C-alpha positions in Angstrom: -161.6 49.8 -71.4 -160.3 51.0 -74.6 -158.7 53.9 -72.9 -156.8 51.6 -70.6 -155.2 49.6 -73.3 -154.3 52.9 -75.2 -152.7 54.1 -72.0 -150.7 50.9 -71.5 -149.5 50.9 -75.0 -148.3 54.5 -74.6 -146.2 53.7 -71.6 -144.7 50.7 -73.2 -143.7 52.7 -76.3 -142.2 55.3 -74.1 -140.2 52.7 -72.3 -138.7 51.2 -75.5 -137.7 54.6 -76.9 -135.8 55.6 -73.8 -134.1 52.3 -73.2 -132.8 50.9 -69.8 -129.6 52.6 -68.6 -126.7 49.9 -68.4 -124.2 49.9 -65.7 -120.8 51.0 -66.9 -118.5 48.0 -67.3 -115.6 48.1 -64.6 -112.1 47.1 -65.9 -109.1 46.4 -63.6 -106.5 48.9 -64.3 -102.9 47.8 -63.4 -100.9 49.9 -60.9 -98.1 51.8 -62.4 -94.7 49.9 -62.3 -92.0 51.6 -60.2 -88.3 50.6 -60.8 -86.7 48.5 -58.1 -83.8 50.9 -57.8 -86.2 53.7 -57.2 -87.6 52.0 -54.1 -85.4 52.7 -51.0 -84.4 49.5 -49.1 -85.7 49.4 -45.6 -83.1 50.5 -43.1 -82.2 47.7 -40.7 -81.1 48.7 -37.2 -78.0 46.8 -36.2 -78.1 44.6 -33.3 -77.0 46.1 -30.1 -74.0 44.2 -28.5 -74.0 44.3 -24.8 -70.6 43.7 -23.2 -70.7 42.4 -19.7 -67.8 42.9 -17.4 -66.5 39.7 -16.1 -67.0 39.0 -12.4 -63.9 39.5 -10.4 -62.0 36.3 -9.7 -61.9 35.1 -6.2 -58.7 33.1 -6.7 -55.3 34.7 -6.1 -53.2 35.5 -9.1 -50.3 33.1 -9.4 -46.9 33.9 -10.9 -46.2 32.2 -14.3 -44.7 28.7 -14.2 -41.0 29.2 -15.1 -39.7 27.2 -18.1 -37.6 24.3 -16.8 -33.9 24.4 -17.8 -32.9 21.2 -19.7 -30.4 19.0 -18.0 -27.0 19.0 -19.9 -26.3 15.8 -21.5 -23.5 14.0 -19.5 -20.3 13.5 -21.5 -19.2 9.9 -21.5 -16.0 9.5 -19.4 -13.9 8.1 -22.2 -15.1 10.6 -25.0 -12.1 11.4 -27.2 -9.9 8.7 -25.8 -8.5 6.1 -28.2 -8.0 2.5 -26.8 -6.2 -0.3 -28.5 -7.1 -3.9 -27.7 -5.0 -6.9 -28.7 -6.7 -10.3 -27.9 -3.6 -12.2 -27.8 -2.7 -15.2 -30.1 -4.6 -16.7 -33.0 -6.1 -20.0 -34.2 -3.0 -21.1 -36.2 0.5 -20.3 -35.1 2.8 -18.5 -37.4 6.3 -20.2 -36.7 8.0 -17.7 -39.1 10.2 -15.2 -37.1 10.7 -11.4 -36.8 13.1 -9.2 -34.9 11.9 -8.7 -31.3 12.8 -4.9 -31.5 13.9 -2.3 -34.0 17.3 -2.5 -35.0 18.0 -5.9 -33.2 19.0 -9.2 -34.8 17.4 -11.4 -32.2 14.1 -12.8 -33.5 11.2 -14.7 -32.2 8.1 -16.6 -33.6 5.6 -14.1 -35.1 2.7 -15.5 -33.3 1.7 -18.6 -31.3 -1.7 -20.1 -30.5 -1.0 -19.7 -26.7 -1.9 -22.0 -23.8 -5.0 -24.3 -23.2 -7.4 -25.1 -20.5 -6.2 -28.0 -18.3 -9.8 -29.2 -17.8 -12.0 -27.6 -20.4 -9.5 -27.9 -23.4 -10.5 -24.5 -24.5 -7.7 -22.4 -26.1 -6.3 -19.3 -24.7 -6.9 -17.3 -28.1 -10.7 -18.1 -27.6 -10.8 -16.7 -24.2 -8.8 -13.7 -25.1 -11.1 -12.8 -28.0 -14.4 -13.5 -26.0 -13.2 -11.0 -23.3 -11.8 -8.5 -25.9 -15.2 -8.1 -27.7 -17.0 -7.7 -24.4 -14.6 -5.0 -23.4 -14.8 -3.3 -26.7 -18.5 -3.0 -26.4 -18.2 -1.5 -22.8 -15.5 0.9 -23.8 -17.5 2.3 -26.7 -20.5 2.6 -24.4 -18.3 4.9 -22.3 -17.3 7.0 -25.3 -14.0 5.5 -26.3 -12.9 4.9 -29.8 -11.6 1.3 -29.9 -9.1 -0.2 -32.3 -9.0 -3.9 -31.9 -6.4 -6.1 -33.7 -8.7 -9.0 -34.5 -12.4 -9.9 -34.3 -12.1 -13.5 -35.3 -9.7 -16.5 -34.7 -8.9 -17.1 -38.4 -6.2 -14.4 -38.8 -2.5 -14.2 -39.3 -1.1 -11.0 -37.5 2.4 -11.1 -36.1 3.2 -9.4 -32.7 5.1 -6.7 -34.5 2.2 -6.0 -36.7 -0.1 -5.7 -33.7 2.2 -3.1 -32.1 2.6 -1.1 -35.3 -1.3 -1.1 -35.6 -1.5 0.8 -32.4 1.2 3.2 -33.5 -0.6 3.9 -36.7 -3.8 4.7 -34.8 -2.0 6.8 -32.2 -3.9 5.1 -29.3 -3.9 6.7 -25.9 -3.4 3.2 -24.2 -3.0 -0.1 -25.6 -4.1 -3.3 -23.6 -3.0 -6.8 -24.6 -5.3 -9.5 -23.4 -3.7 -12.9 -22.4 -4.0 -15.9 -20.0 -1.2 -17.7 -18.5 -0.1 -21.3 -18.2 2.6 -23.0 -16.1 3.8 -26.4 -15.3 2.8 -26.0 -11.7 -1.0 -26.5 -11.7 -1.3 -24.9 -8.2 -0.3 -21.5 -9.5 -3.2 -19.1 -9.9 -4.1 -15.4 -10.1 -3.8 -12.5 -12.4 -1.0 -9.9 -13.0 0.2 -7.1 -15.3 3.2 -7.5 -17.6 4.9 -4.3 -18.8 7.8 -3.3 -21.1 10.9 -2.8 -19.2 12.0 0.9 -18.6 14.6 0.9 -21.5 11.9 -0.4 -23.9 9.4 2.3 -23.6 9.0 6.1 -23.5 5.9 5.7 -21.4 7.3 3.8 -18.4 5.4 6.1 -15.8 2.1 6.0 -17.7 2.4 2.3 -18.2 2.9 1.7 -14.5 -0.1 3.9 -13.5 -2.3 2.1 -16.0 -1.3 -1.3 -14.9 -1.7 -0.6 -11.2 -5.3 0.8 -11.8 -6.2 -2.1 -14.1 -5.1 -4.9 -11.9 -6.6 -3.5 -8.8 -10.1 -3.0 -10.4 -9.8 -6.4 -12.2 -8.9 -8.4 -9.0 -11.7 -6.5 -7.1 -14.4 -7.2 -9.7 -13.4 -10.9 -10.3 -12.1 -11.9 -6.9 -9.0 -13.6 -8.4 -5.8 -13.4 -6.5 -3.3 -10.7 -7.5 0.1 -12.3 -8.3 3.7 -10.8 -8.4 4.7 -7.8 -6.4 1.9 -5.3 -6.5 0.5 -7.3 -9.4 3.2 -6.0 -11.9 6.1 -7.4 -13.6 8.4 -6.5 -16.6 9.7 -7.9 -19.7 12.3 -6.7 -22.3 11.8 -9.6 -24.9 8.1 -9.1 -25.8 7.9 -8.2 -29.5 4.4 -6.7 -29.0 6.0 -4.3 -26.5 9.2 -3.3 -28.1 7.7 -2.3 -31.5 5.1 -0.1 -29.8 5.7 3.5 -29.4 2.4 4.1 -27.4 1.5 3.5 -23.8 1.0 -0.3 -23.5 0.2 -2.8 -20.9 -0.7 -6.6 -21.0 -2.9 -8.3 -18.5 -2.6 -12.0 -17.7 -6.1 -12.5 -16.7 -5.7 -15.8 -14.9 -4.0 -19.3 -15.2 -5.7 -21.9 -17.4 -3.2 -24.4 -16.2 -5.1 -24.3 -12.8 -8.3 -26.3 -12.7 -10.3 -23.7 -10.8 -9.3 -20.8 -12.9 -9.7 -22.7 -16.1 -13.3 -23.2 -15.4 -13.8 -19.5 -14.4 -11.8 -18.1 -17.4 -13.9 -20.1 -19.9 -17.3 -19.1 -18.3 -19.3 -16.6 -20.3 -20.8 -14.9 -17.2 -17.3 -14.8 -15.5 -15.9 -13.2 -18.7 -18.4 -10.5 -18.3 -16.8 -9.7 -14.9 -13.4 -9.9 -16.4 -14.4 -7.2 -19.0 -15.9 -5.0 -16.3 -12.9 -5.2 -14.2 -10.6 -4.1 -17.1 -13.0 -1.4 -18.0 -13.0 0.0 -14.5 -9.3 0.0 -14.4 -9.1 1.9 -17.6 -11.6 4.4 -16.3 -9.6 4.8 -13.1 -6.5 5.5 -15.1 -7.8 8.2 -17.2 -10.2 9.6 -14.4 -9.4 8.6 -10.8 -13.0 9.6 -9.8 -14.2 6.6 -11.8 -12.2 4.2 -9.7 -15.1 3.8 -7.3 -17.2 2.0 -9.9 -18.3 4.8 -12.3 -18.8 4.4 -16.0 -21.3 2.3 -17.8 -20.5 -1.4 -17.2 
């Protein structure tokens, strides 16, 4: 038994002397750092683009649509034409006198207020201006340049001054607008009054203009045409004798006649009067307009 304990003690001593081998401690070692520039970027392959040929069209090839040529703007028939208008008379008469013609001693009243409607009591100067303003607008719509002696009743313009106004503006045609009055109330109709041959350098032009105007005026209004061919002459009209341009006067009807007084003072009938004179002026400057052209 004693040997057993000695032997055990010997073994224990030997174990303590030699010690128990320890396992080596394992440490994590970081991987070496490589600069980013040194690492080559992965090469990407570009996407492959596939072009497909379009299927052939089954529709026929049409020629290109031609660009339309714009229509030329029509030139107004009276473009470049200068028209003078004189709505006759005025609200207050001027009883002072003036020579009826250059280098003549004979004189006449500078301007009267005209006649008056036998039924309506409306004055001639009112009708003359109403028609004159309507006619002015129509002429301008058709391209004319219009010179009008007055646009209101309250003026004082002598007949000589009205004629000289047309001279100063070198009008191509002057048209005086009047209504007539007589003691015979049965007399009716319209006519043209012109300067006599010895009083104008435009006798032929005046006659052509007068013939065109009275024809169209009577056709448009339905009024009777008075005088021979609707034309008569005067050598004593101050408004004619001082004018050195083509000039005519239309007596648009008789305010001394009951029927015509009612017509001449009607606004709607005055529209017809203005259109009739316009058509006559158009026919004078362009015979092709005689059939109703222009822009009434």
